[in-house]
VEXDO-834133 format. One record per residue (C-alpha): residue in three letters; x, y, z negated. Coordinates in steps of 0.02 Angstrom, whole numbers, padded with zeros to 5 digits, always signed. Layout:
BEGIN
ALAXYZ...
***
This chain:
BEGIN
MET-01373-00924+01146ILE-01485-00863+01005HIS-01638-00969+00968PRO-01799-00867+00963THR-01838-00926+00786ALA-01673-00858+00716ILE-01685-00699+00611ILE-01540-00579+00636GLN-01550-00417+00540SER-01501-00252+00618GLY-01316-00214+00597ALA-01251-00393+00609GLU-01107-00411+00732ILE-01121-00568+00838PRO-01020-00590+00998ASP-01108-00655+01153SER-01005-00816+01145CYS-01085-00870+00980GLU-01226-00996+00970ILE-01361-00968+00839GLY-01480-01115+00815PRO-01660-01125+00756TYR-01714-01042+00594CYS-01544-00967+00551VAL-01546-00807+00449ILE-01404-00681+00471GLY-01388-00528+00358SER-01355-00350+00414ASN-01174-00344+00350VAL-01116-00505+00431LYS-00977-00502+00561MET-00948-00659+00663GLY-00800-00700+00774PRO-00816-00772+00950ASN-00864-00951+00990THR-00942-00986+00821LYS-01088-01109+00819LEU-01228-01115+00690HIS-01331-01273+00713SER-01494-01231+00623HIS-01562-01167+00456VAL-01397-01083+00413ALA-01403-00931+00297ILE-01261-00803+00304ASP-01279-00643+00204GLY-01182-00513+00106HIS-01024-00428+00167THR-00964-00582+00257GLU-00837-00600+00397LEU-00809-00758+00498GLY-00668-00785+00621SER-00678-00877+00785GLY-00722-01055+00827ASN-00813-01101+00667GLU-00947-01236+00670ILE-01079-01228+00533PHE-01208-01364+00506PRO-01388-01357+00443PHE-01433-01283+00274ALA-01260-01212+00239SER-01264-01050+00139ILE-01120-00925+00153GLY-01089-00757+00071LEU-01240-00751-00043ARG-01227-00674-00215THR-01118-00757-00345GLN-01199-00866-00478ASP-01080-00789-00606LEU-01181-00705-00744LYS-01049-00569-00756TRP-01106-00498-00589GLN-01157-00317-00610GLY-01183-00263-00431GLY-01062-00176-00316LYS-00992-00226-00146THR-00916-00400-00144PHE-00847-00496+00004THR-00832-00667+00083LYS-00702-00699+00218ILE-00691-00856+00324GLY-00549-00889+00446ASP-00549-00983+00612ASN-00595-01158+00671ASN-00674-01218+00510VAL-00803-01358+00505ILE-00933-01323+00370ARG-01053-01467+00353GLU-01231-01486+00290SER-01283-01393+00131VAL-01111-01321+00094THR-01119-01164-00015ILE-00986-01028-00015HIS-01028-00884-00132SER-00970-00705-00129ALA-00854-00636-00263THR-00912-00566-00430GLY-00826-00397-00455ASP-00842-00242-00348GLY-00716-00250-00206GLU-00667-00432-00240ILE-00659-00570-00110THR-00697-00755-00093SER-00587-00818+00048VAL-00575-00976+00152GLY-00432-00992+00276SER-00429-01084+00442ASN-00442-01263+00507ASN-00529-01327+00352ASN-00656-01468+00344LEU-00787-01445+00209LEU-00900-01597+00206ALA-01083-01603+00154TYR-01137-01528-00012CYS-00969-01450-00056HIS-00971-01292-00161VAL-00847-01148-00159ALA-00885-01029-00301HIS-00850-00844-00325ASN-00672-00778-00304CYS-00601-00943-00243GLN-00450-00930-00129ILE-00445-01076-00008GLY-00298-01098+00110ASN-00284-01188+00277ASN-00299-01367+00339ILE-00391-01425+00183ILE-00513-01571+00174MET-00650-01565+00043SER-00747-01728+00045ASN-00932-01737+00006SER-00997-01651-00151THR-00830-01578-00205GLY-00863-01428-00317LEU-00742-01285-00350ALA-00785-01170-00495GLY-00742-00985-00492HIS-00567-00918-00460VAL-00496-01085-00403VAL-00345-01076-00287VAL-00315-01215-00161GLU-00154-01216-00061ASP-00132-01278+00117PHE-00156-01461+00167ALA-00236-01514+00002VAL-00363-01658+00008PHE-00508-01693-00110GLY-00599-01858-00128GLY-00787-01851-00142MET-00879-01790-00296THR-00726-01705-00370GLY-00754-01561-00492VAL-00625-01424-00520HIS-00629-01310-00673GLN-00621-01122-00649PHE-00449-01040-00631CYS-00364-01205-00586ARG-00241-01217-00441ILE-00220-01361-00320GLY-00047-01366-00241THR-00001-01389-00060LEU-00012-01567+00006ALA-00091-01626-00157MET-00222-01761-00147VAL-00358-01780-00279GLY-00449-01946-00294GLY-00637-01956-00284CYS-00743-01922-00440SER-00595-01839-00528ARG-00621-01701-00658ILE-00485-01570-00636SER-00461-01452-00783GLN-00276-01410-00757ASP-00166-01370-00608VAL-00124-01509-00485CYS+00059-01502-00432PRO+00105-01488-00248TYR+00144-01650-00154THR+00066-01763-00287LEU-00079-01884-00302VAL-00195-01872-00453ASN-00348-01973-00495GLY-00472-02001-00635ASN-00554-01923-00786PRO-00442-01864-00862PRO-00337-01855-00703ILE-00175-01953-00704PRO-00030-01926-00582ALA-00012-02074-00465GLY+00147-02033-00368LEU+00186-01923-00220ASN+00065-01898-00076LYS+00181-01998+00035ILE+00065-02008+00185GLY+00027-01822+00183ILE+00212-01780+00163GLU+00258-01892+00311ARG+00120-01819+00419LYS+00190-01647+00383LYS+00357-01711+00450ILE+00453-01670+00292SER+00628-01744+00310SER+00678-01904+00222GLU+00812-01808+00127THR+00682-01689+00057GLN+00566-01834+00017ASN+00705-01911-00088VAL+00728-01747-00180LEU+00541-01736-00212LYS+00545-01913-00283GLU+00681-01859-00405ALA+00579-01705-00452TYR+00427-01814-00483LYS+00528-01928-00599ILE+00594-01779-00695LEU+00423-01700-00715PHE+00314-01853-00746ARG+00426-01997-00802SER+00564-01922-00909ASN+00464-01873-01064LEU+00533-01696-01049THR+00430-01542-01086VAL+00378-01446-00933GLN+00504-01309-00974LYS+00647-01434-00991ALA+00591-01522-00832LEU+00596-01353-00744ASP+00772-01322-00807SER+00827-01493-00746MET+00750-01466-00573ARG+00835-01297-00557ASN+01006-01361-00612ASP+01013-01539-00549LEU+00919-01545-00384PRO+00974-01479-00214LYS+00892-01317-00160ASN+00761-01329-00024PRO+00594-01242+00013GLU+00487-01384-00056ILE+00577-01390-00224ASP+00577-01201-00232HIS+00388-01202-00205LEU+00362-01336-00336VAL+00465-01240-00464ASP+00375-01078-00424PHE+00206-01165-00441LEU+00253-01233-00612GLU+00320-01066-00672LYS+00155-00981-00628SER+00043-01110-00709GLU-00072-01038-00841ARG-00183-01187-00877GLY-00044-01317-00881ILE-00030-01460-00758CYS-00114-01630-00739ARG+00019-01740-00817
***
């Protein structure tokens, strides 16, 4: 299932179960997993690996050289997991430094015109709505959701089950389980729908509500809020993850 107008350079590894549409261009160091479909006009180059079951729409560009001006050559990598939907004109760039990786996990939905820059680390089950842009070295945890035309500053982190409203400008970390929106972004409560869809227990939801009040409504510093969450809240995996996320924040949090 390779269209005669597709250009596949010698050395590319493409299983027989893949479908390569018209005018696609595949570089010599590309490795594709089974059952991946490229619609048309897709460019995949560099040291790029794709898992199985991915669907990539026209004019997407994956694994090409970073736009980072610090690039000085070397072998850089792009790794894509399984069962991702990558829509029209999405760009996913390779890493900057020799041996470094830009990675996208599995079961993600990247809508048209999204951009994933060099060295980003994207988890699983993430939705990036149209024209969302991630600058370099951004980390996005599982089940995060972005509204359209959101921009994320380099080195920021977006926590698991966080939801970012459309047209937001993110220049600090977004805490797990929360909603943020605006420019500058303002916390707007817990991502209740996402939490419920993940089947997090009502008891844990109540504890997360208390954590949210401590962090965003108590006028405490982040450090004192952390101390309060450690000492006053019941232990569970979600609170442990929230505390760990806060402890590792280098840019501060949207607050």
